[in-house]
N, C-alpha and C positions, 0 to 999 in steps of 0.2 A: 634909688633902686637898691643901693648897698644896704640901707637900713631895713628895707623889706626883706631882702635876702638873708638877713641875719636874725630875724625874729624866730622865736620858738614856734612850733606847730600851733595852729589856732584851735579853738574848741571845735567840737563836732559841727559840721555845717548844718544849716537850717534846711527845711524842706525846699525852700526857694533855691538855696545853693545846690542842693541835689538835682533839682530839675534843670538848672543851668549846666551843672556838670554832665548830666545825661546828654543835654543837647550838644555840648562840646565834645562828647565822646565820639561823635561822628567825624571829628576833624582828623584828617590824615597827618602823619608826620611830614614835616617839610622835606621836600625832595630836591636833590641837586644831582648834576652829573658828577661822576668820579673826579674828573680833571679839575672841576671848579673847587673841589675840596682837597686837592693835593693827593688823590688816590690814583695810582697807576692801574688802569683797567687790565693790563697785561698780568699783573700779579693775581688779580681776581680770577682771570681765566686759567692761570696756572693752578690755583687752588681747586677750581672746578675740575680741571683735568685729573688731579690726583684722586679727589674723592670719587669721581665717576668711574675711574679706572680700577680702583681698589675693590677686589672681590668681596672683602669683608667689611665694606662700608656701604650702607644704603642711605644716601642723603634724602631728607624730606623737605628741609627748607633752609634758607639762609637770608639773613638781613644784616647789612653793614651800615653803620652810621658813623660819620666823620664831621667833627665841628657841629654837631647837632642836626646834621642833615642826613637823610636816607639816600645813600649813593648806589646801593645795589641790593636787590631783593628778588628772590625767586623761590618757587615751590615746585618740586618734582611731581608732576601729575601722576597719579590721580590725587595726590595731596594738594591742598588749596589754602589760600591765605586766610579765609574765614573759618577754617576748620579747627576745632579745639583738638589739642594734642596732649597726651599724658606726659607730664613733666618729670615724673618720678622725684628724685631728690632735689631737683631744681625748686620744688615746692618749699624746701627748707629756707630758701632765701626770701620768699614771700612771708613765711612765718617769722623770720628775723626782722623784716620790715614792720609786721604787726607788733612785735616786741619793742621796737624802737619807738613807735608811736605810743604804745601803752606806758613806756618809761617816761616819755615827755609829758603825758597826761597824769603822771603820778599813780598809775594803777599798779605797777610793779617796781620792785627795787632789786637791782642786780646783786646786791650784797645781802639780801634776806635769805635765810635758810629756806630751801625748798619745802621742807615739812611744815613751815609756817603757813603755807597756802593751803594745806591739806590737814587741818588739825584733827579731823576724824580718825586719821591713820596714826596719829602720834603715839598712842599707847603700844602699837605693834612694832613701830620702827625704833629699835633699841640700839642697833649698831652705831657706834660713835661716828663712823665715816658717813654713813647714810644721813645722820642728823646734821653733820657739818657741811653737807653739800649745799652750795649756794645757787642761786638762779644763774649767775654768770658762768658756773661750771656746766650747766645744761647747755647754754648757748655756745660754748666753746668745745663741746664734746670732751670735756675734761672731768667727767663724773667720778673718776678714780677707778672704774672698771677697766680691765685689760682687754676686753673683747666685747663684741655685740651681745646684747642681752635681750634682743627682741623675742626670740622664742621662749626663753624662760619667763619674761615678764608677762607676756600674754598667756602663757601656760599656767602661771600662778593664779592670775585672775583676769580672765578674758573680759569680764564685764567692766572692770576698772583697772586697766594696765598700769596706771600711775601707781597704784598700790602694789601690784606685782613688781614694778621696777624698784620701788623704794624698799622692798623686802629682800632685794638681792644685795648683800653687802659689798661695797667697792673693795677692789683688791689693794688699792693704794689710796693715799690721801687725796681727796678731790683737788683739782688744779694742778696735779703733778704729772699726769700721764694722759695721752690721747688715746681714744678708741672711738671709732666711728660707730655710733650706738643709737639706733632709731628711737628707743624709749626716752632718751635725753631730750630730743626734740619734740617728741610727743608730749612729754611733761611740760616743757616750756610752753608749747601750744595750749595745753590744758589750763595753765595758769592764766594766760592771756584771756582765754574764753570764760574762764570762771570769774575772773575780776571784771570783765567787761559785760558779762551776761549775754554775749553774742557768740556766734560762730566766727571763726577767723574771717570768712568771706564777708559776713555781715559787718564786722568791725571794720575791715579794710575798704569796703565799698564807698562810703562817703569820704573817708580820709585819704585814700590812696588811689583806689581803682578808678573812681569817677574822675577825680582831678587829672589823672594821667590820660584819661580817654580810653581805658581798658574796658572793653564790653563784656559780654557774657563769659563767665568761668564757671567751673563746677569742681567741687572738692569731695572726694571719698570721705565718709564719716564713720567713726566707731568711738563710742556708741552713737546712736542716732542723735543728731544735733550738734555733735563735736567733730569739727574738721580734723582730719588725720594729722596734719601738721608736717610730718616728716616726709610724706609722699602723697600721691593721690590727686594733686591739682591738675586740672585739665584747662588749658588756656592756649591762645593763639601765639604764633611766633612774634607778632606785633606786641603782645603783652610783655613778652621776654625782653624785647628791645627797649620798650619804654621803662621797664624797671631798671635795666642797665643804665639808660640815659639819666634817670633820676639820681642814681648813685654817682655817675660820672659828673653830674652837675651839683654834687654836694648836698643833695636833698632838696633842691629848689626846682620848681617846675613853673615855667612861665612867670617868673618873678615872685612866686608864692612858695614860702617854705613849707614842705610837707614832712620833712624828717630833720631832726636836729643834725647840724654839722658834726657834732660830737659823736652821734650814733654812727654816721657814715664812716667816720675815721676809725672808730672802735670795731665796727662789724667787719671791716675790710683789712684789718691788719692782723698778723699772726699773734695769737695769744698762747698757743701751745704748739710745741714742735711735733711734726709728723714724720721726721726723718727716722730711718731705721738702721743707720750705720752706713748707708751708701755715701761714698765720697760726694762732696757738694756739687761738683761739676757734672756728675752722672745721675743726679736725682731726677725723678720724674716730677710731673706737675702735682702729683699727690703727696710729695715729700717736701713741700715748700712752706708748710705751716697752715694752721686753721684759725679763722677768725670767729665771728658770731654768725654761724650757718653760711659762711662764704669760705671758699678755699683761696689760699694765696697761690698764685701761679708764678712760673718762671718770669712771665711778663704780666703785670697787673694782677687782677684777681677774678674770681668767677663764681657764679652759681652753677651748679653741676648736678646733672640728673643722669641716671643709668641710661646706657645705650646711645649717648651722644646728645643729650639735651643740654645745651650750653648757653649761659649768659656771660660772655667774656668782656670784661671792662678794662680798658687800657688807657689810664690817665695820662701817661707820658705821650701817647699818640692821639689823645682826645677822640677815642673811638670805641665803639661798641660792636661786638659781633654776636649775633644770636643765631643758634642752629637748632633744628630738631632732626633726628636721625635714628637709624637702627644699626648699631654696631657694638661689638664687644671690644673693639680696638679703639677705645676712646683716646688713649695717648697718641695714637696714630693720627687721629683727626686734629688734635691740638698741634702735633708736630707740623701738620700741613699748614695750619694757620701761621705758626712761627716762621716757617720756611718761606711762605709765599705772600701772606697778607701783611705781615709786619713790614717787609721791605717796600711794600706798595704804598705805605703811608709816608708822604713826604711833604714838602712846603707847598702851599697853595697860592695861586692856582698853577696848574700845569698847562702849558700851551701847546697847540698843534696836536691835540689828542682827540679830536672829534671822531675820526675813523675808529679809533680803539674803543671809545665810549659806546659808539653805535653798535659795534660788533659784540661787545659784552651785553648790551641791552637786548639785542637780537637773540643771543644765546639764553639769557635769563628768561625771556618770554616763552621759550620753547623747551624748558627743562621737562623731562619725563623719565619715569622708570621704565626699563624695557619690559615688554610683555613676555609671557612664556611662549616659546617657539612650539607650537602644536597645531594639529588640524582641528577645525571647529566641529567636526563630526566624525564618527567612526566609518570605516569602509563598510559598504553594504553587507560584505561577507563575513564581518568580524564577530558576529555572534549576537546574543540577546542583551544588549546594553540597556535598552529601554525597559524599565521595570526592574532592573538588577538591584538587588540588596546585598551589600558586601559587609563583612564582619572583620574585626581587627585580626591582623595576622598574628598568630601565636595565641589568640584568644583574649588579648587585653592590650589596650592602647596606652602604652607607658607614658608617652608625651602628653596625652590628654585623657586621663583615666576615665572620665565620664562618658567619653565618646564611644558608643556601642555599635553604630551602624552608619553606613553611607549608602544613600539611595540615589539612583540615577533615573531620570525620567525625561521623556521627550514630549512635552505638551505641544500644541500647534505652533507656538511662537518661538521654539527653540529648546535647547537642552537645559535641564536644571540638575544640580547636585544638592542633596539635602544631608546635612550633618545632624545626627540624631544623638541627643544627650538626654535620656529619660523622657520626660514630657517636652523637653525643648527641641525645637527643630529649626535649624538655621538653613533657609533655602537660598541657594546661590545660583544665579543665572550665568551660564557660560556665554561669553561674548563671541561673536563671529570673528572679531579681531580686537587687538588691544586690550583694554580693561572695561569691565562692566561694573558701573558704580551703583550701589543701592544705599540710600540714606537712612533706612530705618527697618526695624527698631535698633539693629546693630549696624552702624555704618561700615560698609565693606566695599572693597574693589576686588574683582575676580578676574583672573586671566588664566587661560589654559585650554586644554582639550586632549586629543588623542595623540600620544607620541608613538604608538604602535597600535595595531588592530586590537590587542588585548590589554592595552595599558592607557589609563586616563590620569592626567596630571593637572592639577590646578593649584594655583597660589592664591591665598586669600590674605589681602591686606586689611587689617582692622584699623580703619582710618583715623580713629581718635586715640590711637596708641602707636608705639614703635614696633608693632608686632606683625610678623608675616607667618602664616601657616602654609606648608606645602602638603597637599593630600595626593597620594599616589594610590590608585585603585587598579587592581588587576583581575580581569575576568577569568574564571575557572573554565578551561576548555572543556572539561567533562561534566560540568554541571551548569546547565542553562540558567541564566538570571542570577548567578551567584559568584562569589569570589572573595577576595580579601583586600584590606587596604592598610596602609601605613600613614602616619602624619609626622611632620617634623616642624618644630618651632625654629625660626632663624634667630630670634631673641626670645628667650622664655619669659612669659608674663610673671612678674615678681609677686603680684598679689594673688595669683592662682585663681582657682574656681572655674565655673563653667564658661563656655565661649560667650555667652550673653553679657558677661561682666567686662568684656574688652570694649568698653565704650565709656563715655563720660556719663556720670550719674544723671538721670533725667529729672528726678523729683526735686533736686536741690541746686539747679542751675541758677546762677544770679548774675 
C-alpha cells in the first residue's frame, strides 16, 4: 500500500476507468457516530447554537469528517444535500487541484514565464515585471500588483481578460507582495485549459471528480468554453468535503494517488505573507499567509468562498469541515469553529455518549431556516391586491436595476408574485405556510405573505446560490391595483446580472 500511495498520478483514465468511476460515484462517504471517532457531540451542538442564533449568519449546510468518516452532516431546509451551491472563491481550490495535476502531467511549469503560454500577446507585453511574472506567482496571488485588477483587466479586453491582465504593469516585482487578484487565478486557469485543450471541469472529471465520487458540477464560463477558474463553480457540500479529504489524505484516495504529495504540501503552505502589520496574536484568518489558491488559517488551511463557503482542513485533528452559508461575517463563522468544534476533537473512541450522539443526529435531521412571519392572504377589506402591479419606490430599483415591476395575482390555486425584468418574468408562488420550493428554471424557495393589510413581504432564496432577496410591496390606498415596492439582497450577488443568472449554468453541467 505504501508504494501505491507514493506513486505519481497515473495517465488519464480509459473509457472503462471512467465508467467504473461513474459507478463508484454513487458511493457515499463512510459514516460513523461522533463518539466512535472521538468527536464530542456537545461541541457540535454548541457550534449549531452559535450559527443559528447569529442574526448575521444564515447557515445552509455543514459536514464534519473525522478520521475519514462522516460524523455529522445537515442541511437547513429548504437547502438540500443534492443541491448544487455556488462556491464563489472556493472554486479557486479546485483550480489549484487542476494545476497540480497538470504539473504532474508535464503540461505546465511553475517556473515558466506566464507570457510564454500566450506568445500572441508577447509583442504588446513590454513591461519588465509583466514579462518576469511566473506561473507560481499566479498560483500564490503574488503577481506584483498591489490591488485587485479584475475590473481593469476585463475593461481592457473583455473578450480575452488574460491580455487585459498582462497589460497592467505590476506595482512591485512579482513574488514580493500579496494582493487578492481574480485575474491571477483566471490566467492560471486559462493556462491549464489552453495546455490541456479542455475546460477545467472536463480536465478534472476523469482525473479528480470521478475518482472522488463527485457527481454533477457546473462552472460559469467566460468566454464560452473556458471555465472562470477564480469563481463560478457550483457543487454540492459533499464535493467540498471530498476535496478536503483528498488533501487531508496527502492526495491519495482509496489507495490511489490522484495528486502529488509535493503539490499538496506546496499548495497548502504559505508562499506569501498576507499580514498587514497587525500583531501576530490578533491577526485574522486572512492574515496567516496564502498558498497556491488555499488560505493558511490559524488552524490548518482552507479553501474559502465569499459568504461562508468553506473547506477547512485540520491535519493536526485529522478532520475536515465543509460549510455553505450566507454571511458577510465569515470570520465570525470561523471563530465559532475554533471555539466549539476544535475542542470537540479528542481521542477516539469516546464512551457513554450514545444519548449525546442521538440528540445531535435528531437535530441535524431537522435543521431548517425559519419562514417569514406573515399571513398567507390579505384581509378581505385590504384593497385590490389581486391584479396589482407595483413599481419601484423612487422610480428605480437600486439593488436590482433591471427589476421594473412586481405583479400580484390570485389564480385558483393560491397567490403568486411575479418579478418582472424586461422580457424575463420570475413567477413565485406564495406558500400557505413555511417555504414553497420551485425547481425550475431558476430554483427558488419562497416564504412570506401579508404583514399588514397594505404590505406584502416575501423572501426569495435562490437555492443554488448563497443569496436571499427580500421583496416588500406596499399597496397605494388611493390608487386601486397599484403601489410601490423595494428589494434588498441579504448577500449581494458578486457576478451581477438579471435574476435568472442566480442558478447553476444549465448548458454546461457535467
